[in-house]
ROBAPA-723878 format. One record per residue (C-alpha): x, y, z. Coordinates in steps of 0.25 Angstrom, whole numbers, plus 5000, padded with zeros to 4 digits. Each point is the difference from the previous one (the first is absolute). Example, Ala and Ser with C-alpha at 12.3 -4.5 7.8 and 13.67 -1.06 7.14 Angstrom:
! ROBAPA-723878
NUMI     x     y     z
NUMI  5049  4982  5031
NUMI  5006  5014  4998
//
This chain:
! ROBAPA-723878
NUMI     x     y     z
NUMI  4934  4985  4948
NUMI  5005  4990  5010
NUMI  5013  5001  5008
NUMI  5006  4987  5004
NUMI  5007  5003  5013
NUMI  5007  4995  5013
NUMI  4997  5009  5012
NUMI  5014  4999  5006
NUMI  5007  5004  4986
NUMI  5007  5013  5000
NUMI  4998  5001  4985
NUMI  4985  4997  5001
NUMI  4999  5011  5011
NUMI  5006  5010  4991
NUMI  4990  4997  4989
NUMI  4988  5000  5010
NUMI  5005  5014  5005
NUMI  5000  5005  4986
NUMI  4986  4994  4997
NUMI  4995  5008  5012
NUMI  5007  5013  4997
NUMI  4995  5000  4986
NUMI  4986  4997  5005
NUMI  4998  4987  4992
NUMI  4996  4991  5012
NUMI  4986  4998  4993
NUMI  5006  4995  4987
NUMI  5009  4990  5006
NUMI  4996  4986  5006
NUMI  5011  4994  5010
NUMI  5002  4986  4998
NUMI  5009  4993  5010
NUMI  5011  4991  4994
NUMI  5010  4990  5006
NUMI  5012  5000  4991
NUMI  5006  4988  5007
NUMI  4988  4991  5001
NUMI  4990  5006  4989
NUMI  5007  4997  4987
NUMI  4987  4998  4993
NUMI  4996  5014  5003
NUMI  5012  5008  4999
NUMI  5009  4994  4989
NUMI  4990  5001  4988
NUMI  4999  5015  5003
NUMI  5015  5003  5003
NUMI  5009  4989  4995
NUMI  5010  5005  5011
NUMI  4990  4995  5010
NUMI  5001  5013  5008
NUMI  4991  5011  5005
NUMI  4995  5010  4998
NUMI  4994  4997  4987
NUMI  4989  5009  4994
NUMI  4989  4994  4991
NUMI  4994  5011  4991
NUMI  4986  5000  4995
NUMI  5005  4996  4987
NUMI  5006  4987  5006
NUMI  5014  5004  4998
NUMI  5009  4999  5012
NUMI  5010  5010  5005
NUMI  5012  4997  5010
NUMI  5008  5004  5008
NUMI  4998  5012  5009
NUMI  5008  5011  4993
NUMI  4992  4997  4987
NUMI  4986  4999  5007
NUMI  5003  5013  5008
NUMI  5003  5007  4987
NUMI  4988  4995  4994
NUMI  4991  5004  5011
NUMI  5006  5014  5000
NUMI  4996  5001  4985
NUMI  4985  4997  5004
NUMI  4998  5013  5008
NUMI  5007  5014  4998
NUMI  5001  5003  5015
NUMI  5007  4998  5009
NUMI  5011  4997  4991
NUMI  5010  4990  5006
NUMI  5010  5001  4988
NUMI  5005  5013  4994
NUMI  4997  5000  4985
NUMI  5014  5001  4996
NUMI  5014  5006  5002
NUMI  5010  4999  5011
NUMI  4988  5000  5011
NUMI  4995  4987  4994
NUMI  5013  4993  4999
NUMI  5002  5004  5015
NUMI  4987  4994  5004
NUMI  5003  4987  4992
NUMI  5014  4999  5006
NUMI  4994  5001  5014
NUMI  4990  4989  4997
NUMI  5011  4991  4995
NUMI  5008  5003  5013
NUMI  4988  4997  5009
NUMI  4996  4987  4992
NUMI  5015  4996  5001
NUMI  4998  5001  5015
NUMI  4988  4992  5000
NUMI  5007  4989  4991
NUMI  5011  4999  5009
NUMI  4991  4999  5012
NUMI  4992  4989  4993
NUMI  5012  4992  4997
NUMI  5005  5000  5014
NUMI  4986  4995  5005
NUMI  5000  4989  4990
NUMI  5014  4996  5003
NUMI  4996  4998  5014
NUMI  4989  4991  4996
NUMI  5010  4990  4994
NUMI  5005  4989  5008
NUMI  5011  5005  5010
NUMI  5011  4992  4993
NUMI  4997  5006  4986
NUMI  4999  5015  5005
NUMI  5011  5009  4996
NUMI  5005  5010  5010
NUMI  5008  5007  4989
NUMI  4988  5003  4992
NUMI  4992  5005  5011
NUMI  5011  5009  5004
NUMI  5001  5006  4986
NUMI  4985  5002  4999
NUMI  5000  5007  5014
NUMI  5012  5009  4995
NUMI  4992  5003  4988
NUMI  4988  5004  5008
NUMI  5008  5009  5009
NUMI  5008  5007  4988
NUMI  4986  5002  4993
NUMI  4994  5006  5013
NUMI  5012  5010  5001
NUMI  4998  5004  4985
NUMI  4985  5002  5003
NUMI  5004  5008  5012
NUMI  5007  5010  4991
NUMI  4989  5001  4990
NUMI  4990  5002  5011
NUMI  5006  5013  5004
NUMI  4993  5006  4987
NUMI  4986  4993  5002
NUMI  4992  5013  5002
NUMI  4990  4998  4989
NUMI  4988  4992  4998
NUMI  5001  4985  5002
NUMI  5005  4992  4988
NUMI  5002  4986  4996
NUMI  5014  4999  5005
NUMI  4996  5005  5014
NUMI  4989  4990  5001
NUMI  5009  4989  4996
NUMI  5010  5004  5010
NUMI  4990  5000  5011
NUMI  4995  4986  4996
NUMI  5015  4995  5000
NUMI  5003  5005  5013
NUMI  4987  4995  5006
NUMI  5004  4986  4995
NUMI  5013  5001  5006
NUMI  4994  5004  5013
NUMI  4990  4989  4999
NUMI  5009  4988  4996
NUMI  5014  5004  5004
NUMI  4998  5009  5013
NUMI  5014  4997  5004
NUMI  5006  5008  4988
NUMI  5002  5014  5006
NUMI  4999  5008  4987
NUMI  4997  5012  5008
NUMI  5014  5001  5007
NUMI  5009  5011  4995
NUMI  4989  5007  4992
NUMI  5000  5015  4998
NUMI  4994  5008  5012
NUMI  4986  5005  4998
NUMI  5000  5015  4995
NUMI  4988  5009  4998
NUMI  4994  5003  4987
NUMI  4993  4988  4995
NUMI  4986  4995  4999
NUMI  4999  4985  4997
NUMI  4988  4992  4995
NUMI  4990  5011  5004
NUMI  4992  4997  4987
NUMI  5000  4985  5001
NUMI  4986  4996  5003
NUMI  5001  4986  5004
NUMI  5009  4988  5003
NUMI  4997  4985  4998
NUMI  4999  4992  5013
NUMI  5009  4989  5003
NUMI  4998  4985  4999
NUMI  4989  4998  5010
NUMI  4990  5009  4992
NUMI  5004  4999  4986
NUMI  4987  5006  4994
NUMI  5000  5012  5009
NUMI  5008  5013  5000
NUMI  5004  5010  5011
NUMI  5002  5015  4999
NUMI  5014  5004  4998
NUMI  5004  5009  5011
NUMI  5011  5010  5003
NUMI  5005  4998  5014
NUMI  5000  5014  5007
NUMI  5015  4998  5004
NUMI  5004  4999  4985
NUMI  4995  5013  4996
NUMI  5010  5010  4994
NUMI  5012  4990  5000
NUMI  5008  4995  4988
NUMI  5008  4987  4997
NUMI  4996  4985  4998
NUMI  4997  4999  5015
NUMI  4990  5010  5000
NUMI  4994  4995  4987
NUMI  4999  4985  5005
NUMI  4995  5004  5014
NUMI  4989  5009  4995
NUMI  4993  4987  4994
NUMI  4990  4994  5010
NUMI  4992  4988  4996
NUMI  4994  4989  5008
NUMI  4992  4987  4999
//
């Protein structure tokens, strides 16, 4: 299989974490793709001209990241990134949708700022910024119960928050979040985390900072994630 990817995309990062967690690295070749300048490579695979896109051994393509991650989860039984059904599954899918919405809003702001200054909309940037902060508040409430094995929703949240920190560091989504409380173990089982832009083909160990142990909430969750490049 081949994965078309851009190393700074939060959606690609989510898929790459899923690949590593499922132990599928040996089965998937990484193919860099420029969605803005490489139309001949991306558009025939994904008519939306977006990454990630996964080309299966059959030649069929899957997109976008939620579909790819669910497919990857089906290839190996453990660790399960999605519950098989019931309320737990809907909860994880909802968290993933919320996290992807944060990434969507962040990406929209980044692209809006690349337009000529006279064409930029302060109103829309404000709407997207407000959406990020509301979604982070909702994630903070959900994170109080994240005491089980890492799932796809939590991975998506880490990727989205990492993207906001990376591209939009001035958005202080940490402000006003619930204080850290004892009882949680976040990301103890995550084996690896893809490196950032400078080393797109390497991965770093995903570590839990000692200071984050035994704490709850979105702050403890996000600050437990350490990756470098």
